[in-house]
Structure formats: C-alpha cells, structure tokens
C-alpha positions in Angstrom: 0.2 0.0 -0.1 1.1 3.4 -1.0 0.1 5.0 2.6 1.1 2.7 5.4 -1.2 5.2 7.7 -4.4 3.7 5.9 -3.4 0.4 7.0 -5.7 0.3 10.0 -8.5 2.5 8.8 -11.4 0.2 9.3 -10.5 0.1 13.2 -10.3 3.8 13.0 -14.1 3.9 11.7 -15.0 1.3 14.4 -14.3 4.0 16.8 -15.9 6.7 14.6 -18.9 4.6 13.8 -19.7 4.5 17.5 -20.1 8.1 17.7 -21.7 8.7 14.4 -24.4 6.0 15.2 -24.9 7.3 18.5 -25.2 11.0 17.5 -27.9 9.8 14.5 -29.8 8.1 16.9 -30.2 10.9 19.1 -30.3 14.1 16.9 -33.6 15.3 15.5 -35.5 13.5 18.1 -38.2 15.5 19.5 -39.1 13.7 22.7 -36.0 15.6 24.1 -38.0 18.5 24.4 -40.5 16.8 26.4 -38.0 16.6 29.1 -36.4 20.5 28.5 -33.0 19.2 26.8 -33.4 21.7 23.7 -29.5 22.0 22.8 -27.7 19.0 21.2 -24.8 19.9 23.7 -27.0 18.8 26.8 -28.7 15.9 25.1 -25.0 14.5 24.4 -23.9 15.1 28.2 -27.1 13.2 29.4 -26.5 10.2 27.3 -22.9 9.9 28.4 -23.7 10.5 32.0 -26.1 7.8 31.9 -23.5 5.2 30.2 -21.1 6.2 33.0 -23.6 4.9 35.4 -24.2 1.8 33.7 -20.4 1.3 33.3 -20.0 1.9 37.1 -22.7 -0.8 37.9 -21.5 -3.2 35.8 -17.6 -2.6 36.9 -19.2 -3.1 40.9 -21.1 -6.3 39.2 -24.3 -4.7 40.8 -27.7 -4.6 38.8 -28.6 -1.9 36.9 -32.5 -1.7 36.6 -34.7 1.1 34.3 -35.7 1.9 38.2 -31.9 2.3 39.3 -31.3 4.4 36.1 -34.4 6.6 36.7 -33.2 7.5 40.4 -30.1 8.1 39.1 -31.2 10.5 36.7 -33.6 12.4 38.9 -30.4 12.7 41.5 -28.3 14.4 38.9 -31.3 16.3 37.8 -31.8 18.0 41.2 -28.2 18.5 41.8 -26.8 19.5 38.6 -29.0 19.8 35.2 -32.2 21.7 37.2 -34.9 20.7 34.6 -38.6 20.9 35.8 -38.8 16.8 35.8 -40.8 14.4 38.5 -39.2 11.1 39.1 -41.6 9.2 36.8 -40.2 11.5 34.1 -36.7 11.1 34.7 -37.7 7.0 34.6 -39.3 7.8 31.2 -36.3 9.6 30.1 -33.6 6.7 31.3 -36.2 4.5 29.2 -36.1 6.8 26.2 -32.1 6.9 26.4 -31.1 3.0 26.9 -33.9 1.7 24.8 -34.3 3.9 21.7 -31.0 5.9 21.6 -28.7 3.3 22.7 -30.6 0.3 21.7 -32.3 1.9 18.5 -35.5 0.5 19.5 -34.6 -3.1 18.9 -33.3 -2.8 15.6 -29.6 -3.8 14.5 -27.0 -1.1 14.1 -24.4 -0.7 11.5 -21.6 1.5 10.2 -19.8 0.9 6.9 -16.0 1.4 7.1 -13.6 1.7 4.0 -11.1 -0.5 3.7 -8.1 0.4 1.5 -6.3 -2.5 1.5 -9.6 -4.8 -0.1 -10.7 -1.3 -1.6 -14.2 -2.1 -0.1 -16.7 -1.0 2.6 -16.7 -3.4 5.3 -20.2 -3.4 7.4 -19.6 -3.2 11.1 -22.3 -4.0 13.7 -22.3 -1.7 16.7 -23.9 -2.4 20.1 -23.7 -0.3 23.2 -25.8 -1.8 26.0 -27.4 -5.3 26.5 -29.4 -7.0 28.9 -30.3 -9.9 31.2 -33.1 -11.1 33.6 -32.4 -10.9 37.4 -34.1 -11.5 40.0 -34.6 -9.0 43.1 -35.2 -10.4 46.3 -35.8 -13.6 44.6 -39.2 -12.8 43.4 -39.3 -9.9 41.1 -38.2 -10.3 37.7 -36.1 -7.1 36.2 -34.5 -6.4 33.0 -30.4 -5.3 34.3 -28.7 -3.1 31.7 -24.7 -3.5 31.4 -22.3 -2.0 28.6 -20.9 -4.4 25.7 -17.4 -4.3 24.4 -18.7 -1.7 22.1 -20.1 0.5 25.0 -16.8 0.3 27.2 -14.6 1.0 24.1 -16.9 4.2 23.3 -16.2 5.6 27.1 -12.6 4.7 27.4 -11.7 5.3 23.5 -11.6 9.1 24.1 -8.2 8.8 25.6 -6.9 7.7 22.2 -4.7 4.7 24.1 -4.2 1.1 22.3 -6.1 -1.7 24.9 -2.5 -3.3 25.5 -1.0 0.4 26.6 -4.1 1.6 28.8 -2.9 0.2 32.1 0.5 1.0 31.5 -0.4 4.9 30.8 -2.5 4.8 33.6 0.2 3.1 36.1 2.9 5.7 34.9 0.4 8.7 35.5 -0.6 7.5 38.9 3.4 7.2 39.8 3.7 10.5 38.7 1.2 12.3 40.6 2.1 9.8 43.7 5.9 11.4 43.4 4.0 14.8 43.2 1.9 14.3 46.1 -1.1 15.3 44.0 -3.1 12.6 45.8 -6.6 14.1 44.6 -5.3 12.9 41.2 -3.9 10.0 42.1 -7.1 8.8 43.4 -8.5 9.0 40.3 -6.0 7.2 38.2 -5.6 4.1 40.3 -9.5 4.2 40.0 -8.8 3.7 36.2 -6.1 1.0 36.7 -8.5 -0.9 38.9 -11.4 -0.5 36.4 -9.2 -1.7 33.4 -8.1 -4.7 35.6 -12.1 -5.5 36.3 -12.7 -5.2 32.7 -10.1 -7.3 31.6 -11.3 -9.9 34.3 -14.7 -9.8 32.7 -13.7 -10.5 29.4 -11.4 -13.6 30.5 -14.7 -14.7 32.3 -17.0 -14.1 29.2 -14.3 -15.9 26.9 -14.6 -18.9 29.3 -18.3 -19.1 28.8 -18.0 -18.7 25.4 -15.7 -21.5 25.0 -17.5 -23.9 27.5 -20.7 -23.3 25.3 -18.8 -24.1 21.9 -14.9 -24.2 21.5 -15.5 -23.9 17.9 -17.2 -20.2 18.0 -14.1 -19.2 19.7 -11.0 -18.4 17.2 -7.7 -18.9 17.7 -6.9 -15.2 17.4 -9.4 -14.2 19.8 -7.8 -16.7 22.3 -4.1 -15.1 21.5 -5.3 -11.6 21.6 -6.8 -12.4 25.5 -3.4 -14.5 26.4 -1.4 -11.6 25.3 -3.3 -8.8 27.0 -3.3 -11.2 30.4 0.5 -11.6 30.2 0.5 -7.8 29.8 -1.7 -7.1 32.8 0.2 -9.7 35.2 4.0 -9.4 34.0 5.4 -7.3 37.1 2.0 -5.2 37.9 1.7 -7.2 41.4 5.1 -6.1 42.7 4.5 -2.8 41.3 1.5 -1.9 43.5 2.5 -3.7 46.2 5.7 -1.3 46.6 3.5 1.7 45.7 0.9 0.3 49.2 4.0 0.3 51.3 5.0 4.1 50.0 1.5 5.2 50.6 1.3 3.7 54.3 4.3 4.9 55.0 3.1 8.4 54.2 -0.1 8.3 55.7 2.1 6.9 58.8 4.2 9.9 58.7 0.9 12.5 58.6 -0.6 10.8 61.5 2.9 10.9 63.9 3.5 14.2 62.9 0.1 15.3 64.6 -0.8 12.7 67.1 -3.9 14.3 67.5 -5.9 14.0 64.2 -7.9 17.3 64.9 -4.6 19.4 64.6 -4.3 18.4 61.0 -5.1 21.5 59.0 -7.7 21.0 56.2 -5.5 20.4 53.4 -3.6 17.5 55.2 -6.9 16.2 56.5 -7.9 15.8 52.5 -4.1 14.6 51.9 -4.7 11.6 54.6 -8.1 11.1 53.4 -6.9 10.8 49.4 -4.0 8.4 50.8 -6.2 6.0 52.6 -8.4 5.9 49.5 -5.4 5.1 47.3 -4.2 2.8 49.7 -8.1 1.1 49.5 -7.9 0.8 46.0 -4.2 -0.5 45.6 -5.3 -3.5 48.0 -8.1 -4.0 45.7 -6.0 -4.1 42.7 -3.6 -6.6 44.0 -6.5 -8.8 44.8 -7.7 -8.4 41.2 -4.5 -9.0 39.9 -4.3 -12.8 41.9 -7.9 -13.3 40.1 -6.9 -12.2 36.8 -3.8 -14.8 37.0 -6.2 -17.3 38.5 -8.6 -17.2 35.6 -5.7 -16.8 33.1 -4.5 -20.3 33.9 -8.4 -21.6 34.0 -8.9 -20.1 30.6 -6.0 -22.5 29.2 -7.0 -25.2 30.8 -10.6 -24.9 29.6 -9.8 -24.3 26.1 -7.3 -27.2 26.1 -9.9 -29.6 27.5 -12.8 -28.5 25.3 -10.4 -28.9 22.0 -9.4 -32.2 23.3 -12.9 -33.4 23.7 -13.9 -31.9 20.5 -11.0 -33.9 18.7 -11.9 -37.0 20.5 -15.6 -36.7 19.2 -14.2 -37.1 15.3 -12.9 -40.5 16.1 -16.8 -41.8 17.0 -18.3 -43.8 14.3 -21.8 -42.7 13.7 -24.1 -44.6 11.4 -28.4 -43.8 10.5 -30.6 -46.5 12.2 -33.0 -46.1 9.6 -30.9 -47.6 6.7 -28.4 -49.9 9.2 -31.0 -51.4 11.3 -34.5 -50.8 10.5 -34.6 -51.4 6.6 -32.4 -54.4 6.9 -35.0 -56.3 9.4 -37.6 -55.1 7.3 -35.6 -56.4 4.1 -35.0 -60.0 6.3 -37.0 -60.3 9.6 -35.2 -63.6 10.4 -32.1 -61.1 11.4 -34.1 -60.2 14.5 -32.7 -63.6 16.2 -29.4 -61.6 15.9 -30.2 -58.4 17.2 -28.2 -59.3 20.3 -25.1 -58.9 18.5 -26.1 -55.1 17.6 -27.3 -54.2 20.9 -25.0 -56.3 23.0 -22.4 -53.1 23.1 -24.9 -50.9 24.5 -25.2 -52.9 27.9 -21.7 -53.8 28.7 -21.2 -55.3 32.2 -18.7 -54.6 34.9 -16.0 -57.2 35.1 -17.2 -59.7 37.7 -15.2 -59.1 41.0 -13.1 -61.9 42.5 -12.5 -62.3 46.2 -8.7 -62.1 47.1 -7.6 -64.2 50.2 -4.5 -62.3 51.2 -6.6 -59.2 51.6 -7.7 -61.1 54.7 -4.6 -61.0 56.2 -3.2 -57.3 55.3 -3.7 -54.3 58.0 -7.0 -52.9 57.7 -6.7 -48.7 57.1 -9.5 -46.7 58.4 -12.0 -46.2 55.3 -13.3 -42.7 56.5 -11.5 -41.1 53.4 -13.4 -43.2 51.2 -16.9 -42.8 52.6 -16.3 -39.3 52.4 -15.3 -39.5 48.9 -18.7 -41.6 48.0 -20.6 -39.1 50.2 -19.4 -36.1 47.8 -20.1 -38.5 45.0 -23.5 -38.4 46.1 -24.1 -34.8 46.1 -22.6 -34.2 43.0 -25.2 -36.5 41.9 -28.0 -34.8 43.4 -26.8 -31.7 41.7 -26.6 -33.1 38.2 -30.1 -34.1 38.9 -31.5 -30.8 40.3 -29.7 -29.1 36.9 -31.4 -31.5 34.6 -34.8 -30.5 36.4 -34.1 -26.8 36.3 -33.1 -27.4 32.3 -36.5 -29.5 32.0 -38.3 -26.0 33.7 -36.6 -23.9 31.5 -37.5 -25.5 28.6 -41.4 -26.2 29.6 -41.6 -22.4 30.3 -40.2 -21.7 27.3 -43.0 -23.8 25.2 -45.9 -21.6 27.3 -44.2 -18.6 25.7 -43.8 -20.4 22.0 -47.6 -21.5 22.1 -48.7 -17.9 23.3 -46.6 -16.4 20.7 -47.9 -18.9 18.2 -51.6 -17.9 19.2 -51.1 -14.1 18.7 -49.3 -14.6 15.2 -52.1 -17.1 13.9 -55.0 -14.5 14.9 -52.9 -11.5 13.5 -51.8 -13.8 10.1 -55.6 -14.7 9.7 -57.0 -11.2 9.7 -53.6 -9.2 8.5 -54.1 -7.5 11.4 -56.2 -7.7 14.9 -56.5 -5.9 18.1 -56.2 -7.3 21.4 -59.8 -6.4 22.4 -60.9 -8.5 19.2 -58.6 -11.6 20.5 -60.3 -11.1 23.7 -63.7 -11.3 22.5 -62.6 -14.3 20.4 -60.9 -16.6 23.4 -63.8 -15.0 25.9 -66.2 -18.2 25.2 -63.3 -20.9 25.0 -60.9 -21.8 27.9 -59.0 -24.0 25.7 -58.2 -21.1 23.6 -57.9 -18.5 26.5 -55.2 -20.9 28.1 -53.5 -21.2 24.7 -53.2 -17.3 24.5 -52.4 -16.5 28.5 -50.8 -19.7 30.0 -50.3 -17.4 32.9 -50.3 -13.7 33.4 -46.7 -13.2 33.5 -45.7 -14.8 30.4 -48.8 -12.7 28.5 -47.7 -9.5 30.2 -43.7 -10.1 29.1 -44.8 -10.8 25.5 -47.0 -7.5 25.3 -44.3 -5.2 26.8 -41.9 -6.7 24.2 -44.0 -6.3 21.2 -45.0 -2.9 22.3 -41.3 -1.8 23.0 -40.4 -3.4 19.4 -42.9 -1.5 17.4 -41.4 -3.0 14.1 -39.9 -6.3 13.8 -38.0 -7.1 10.2 -37.5 -10.8 10.0 -35.0 -10.2 7.4 -33.0 -8.0 9.5 -32.8 -10.6 12.3 -32.2 -13.5 9.9 -28.8 -11.3 8.5 -27.9 -10.1 12.0 -28.0 -13.9 13.4 -26.1 -15.1 10.3 -23.2 -13.2 10.8 -23.0 -13.8 14.9 -23.2 -17.5 15.7 -24.4 -17.8 19.1 -26.5 -20.5 21.3 -30.1 -20.2 21.8 -30.9 -18.3 24.9 -32.1 -20.0 28.0 -34.8 -17.0 28.7 -37.2 -16.0 26.6 -36.1 -13.4 24.0 -38.8 -11.8 21.4 -36.4 -11.7 18.8 -34.9 -15.1 18.9 -38.3 -16.9 19.3 -39.9 -15.2 16.1 -37.2 -16.4 14.5 -37.6 -19.8 15.5 -41.3 -19.7 14.8 -41.0 -18.1 11.2 -38.3 -20.9 10.2 -39.6 -23.9 12.0 -43.4 -23.8 11.1 -44.2 -23.7 7.4 -47.5 -21.5 8.3 -45.5 -18.5 9.3 -43.0 -18.5 6.6 -44.6 -15.8 4.5 -44.0 -13.3 7.6 -41.9 -10.4 6.7 -42.6 -7.9 9.6 -44.5 -7.9 12.4 -45.9 -4.2 13.8 -47.3 -3.6 16.9 -48.9 -0.1 18.1 -51.1 1.3 20.9 -54.7 2.2 20.2 -54.6 5.6 22.1 -58.4 6.3 22.0 -59.6 2.5 22.8 -60.7 1.6 26.5 -58.4 -0.8 28.2 -58.8 -4.8 27.8 -60.0 -6.7 30.7 -58.9 -10.5 30.4 -61.1 -12.2 33.4 -60.4 -15.3 35.4 -56.8 -16.1 34.2 -54.0 -18.0 35.8 -51.3 -16.8 37.5 -47.6 -18.1 38.5 -48.9 -19.6 41.6 -52.1 -20.9 40.3 -54.5 -18.3 41.5 -57.2 -16.6 39.4 -57.0 -13.0 38.8 -58.3 -10.4 36.3 -55.6 -8.4 34.5 -56.1 -4.9 32.3 -54.2 -4.2 29.2 -53.7 -1.1 26.8 -55.3 -2.1 23.5 -52.9 -2.7 20.9 -52.9 -3.7 17.3 -51.0 -6.3 15.9 -50.1 -6.3 11.9 -48.6 -8.9 10.1 -46.6 -8.0 6.9 -46.2 -10.6 4.2 -43.5 -11.4 1.8 -44.4 -10.2 -1.8 
C-alpha cells in the first residue's frame, strides 16, 4: 500500500462509527423537548452520564434496572441539570435513552467502514448496551442493563490509547501524581487502573463461558489476543502495586505521627490523609484483582485445552443412521431379529465380575473414612446433576408456554392481516382452551406484550441477517426476536411473515381478561392497553 497510515483505517472507523451512530440516533429526536433538553450539547451530556452510570454498575457487578437508572437521573437532575422533571419523567427519560437511543428500539445498528487494502466497505455491527434477567429479593423479575465491548470502548477510547497500553499509561500517570503528592489526581488514576483490570477479568470470564458453550465459536486469534493482554497485565503489576501500597502506608503514617491528635491537622492535610487512605484501599483491591486475573488466566488455558481435546475425540466416534443400517435391513430380512442381540450387546456392557482375594483378609486394615467421604461427595454431585436437569426441564417447559402464546397471537394476526387485542379477547372469551393458549399465565402474557410494544416494528429479514453474521447459542430465557425467528423458520404456516408491527390504540379503552392464572395458580383479572398487531407478508 502506498500510504501506510491507512493500514488500520477500518479499526479507526469502528471507533468513529460508534460516535456517529449514537449521534444519528439522538439528533432530531423531538422526544428530548418533552424533558426540557433542547440543545444537542445537553442531550449528549445526559447520554454519556447515563452510560457512565451503567458502566459503574457493571464494574461493581451490581444490578442496573430501569428503576435504578431513573433514580440516578432524578438525583443528578436535582443537583446539576435542574430541569423541571418528576421522578416518573426521569424514569421515562432513562427508558428513552437506553431503549431508543442506545438500543435503537431493538433494531440492529451498522456502520460501513472503508478498507483501503481490499478497496471495499466493511459492514461493522455496533451495540452499546445489552440486558439480562435478574431477580430482586428472589421474587421480582427485572431487566438489568450492562455495557457491551463497544460501550466500554466508546467511553474509554476518548483517551486514544491502545488496549494493551491503557494499563501502563494509567500506571505511569498514577506514579507521577504520587511523586508530586497530587493525591486527589492519584485517586482518579488508581480507580482507572482498577477499572481496566476489572474489565480484563470480565473479558476472561466471558471467554471461558463462550468456550464452554462451543469452543469452535471462539477463534484462535481471539484466544491469542486475550492471552497476550493477560500476560501484559500480570507481568510485573503485582510487585509494583505492592511497592506503591507500602509507600502510601508510610506517607499516611508520617502524617499521623506528625500530628498525634488528628484534629490538629489542617484542612489540606486532612484531605491528603483521606486521599492516601482511599489510594491504599484501591491498591489492595487492585492486587486482589491481579490475583484473580492470574487464576482466571490459567483456568482459561485449561478450559480451552480440555474443550479442544474433547472436540478432537468426538471426531473419532463412528456414527451411522439407524434407519438404513438397522430398520431397513430388518424389514428386508425379518429373520435377522434373531441376531439383534449382537447389535445391541455393546450398549449393555457389564462391569467385570469381582473375585475375592484371600490375601486381603490378612492385611492390616486401614480406616475407610476418606473413602466414605469421597462416596458422600459423589452422591452430592449426582444430586446436583439431577437438580440441574430438573431446572433445564422447567426452563424448556416455560419457553414452550411462551412459544404457544406467541404462536396464537401470530395465527390470529395472520388470518386477519391485523387484529386488535380487544378482538382477540372477544374470540377467546367463551373458549377456555383458546384462552389458555393465549395466556398460559399472567406473567408470560404480560412479558410478551411488553416486548411487542417495546419493538413496534420487527423486520424478520434483518434479524436473519444479523444472526447469520454472529453465531450464538439459543438463549435460555425468553427473547422475542429469537423466538420469532424460531417460529418463522420452523413452522411452515409462518414462513411468509416479513414484518410484525405493534402499536397502541390510544383512543381505545383498556382490555380486561377475566379469570386467568398467575404463576402461583391463582385466578386474577388483568387489564391491558389495547394494541393492534399487524402482519406484513412477503411479496
């Protein structure tokens, strides 16, 4: 290439694309005016303030529900922005930022970056936040949000530092502030160091999860990249930070010894002492995080090796179709049933019969307590495996109820091209079996309707394109997009669906479904906003 500086141009465009798509989603949205944010500058500040809160909750491994985000916006609005908003409006603003701007209303986000080496545009997928289902107090089911890799990179890439250099740069800046006794700035830098190490640990844990699900989906290049980052992180970090901690301890001790009575310290010295203690606390947490990364590094290597060995062993297993090799041959020659035991015998191999060794009777007998403990542990492991299978069965059963309810909605909408919830209620009012298909229980029906309203337009072709580019396992929890794809592809009657559109009927009264079951088996009446579900067919 003539211009070497264009070699990594797509990578730069990925960072630019994250900003461009975010601005595109935010600009010209009239919803901002409802909350009093008229200037683009104000809007961008609020977006990044919310993203920073989600990142902070992710790093602390705490839940980040829409209630938490609404409370956070309410707090910073009272203290800083001073807009005339109630708590409910702050929560609506949080929902607008997360689900409309950062998630693009559930639609896939792309940015085209030009590659000068291949002389073509590369389509790059962009995603800022993801969500997961959490249970608060083991009862309340909520959606918790966290940043994706793109979300982290968007916030951290403003420093224009490569991933493998971020930790080194922040550590050097921290050392410089420590030498200059700028302890307030040193606190910020040690926090950044700790955050980077926490992010690295999360990347290792996510990599282990991907490998365990399917090692073939985790490329050797990704494995090499994360190993090099781990080695860069754990090379000599622990000894450095132990030295820093000793230095900080000694300086804090000097301040305390100079003034035996802490109340004699000046205000400036009190702040120094406070910052030194904060630095010492974060240094201790950083050293602990270093040890966790070290342990996870070896776990990652062990898991990857084990999974690849298991895959290589699977290739040695000889497989054959039962229909052609067994059924068809028996049908051609029924007398072969007399020799069926030769075919089935390997499936029922017995253990070798034990023989009594008389010499063991005259040996010194040792305590068998360890063996009993081992047997006990094996029994616990067996019970745990059975429990896992039972949980898996319950999850599959619950997903089946989601599928049955969504099938009924699609069937009713497809027959009429569009149908309202009120019309569906009238058709199921007299038939309990139809009502049970529509509403297996209150919670399942409510979640399906909420997801449909949150995603007013679902493009099946776009979902299929996205899935073809990113291979992933089928989710264990209900996800509307995944289940719609499953129904369209596996059920012939739904293969003609191109789009599913859902919108509220503002002028219509609420729809009441009477005597429906909840998860506890109790009968309840539920009231829902009337919505219209429309099916667009392929031409």
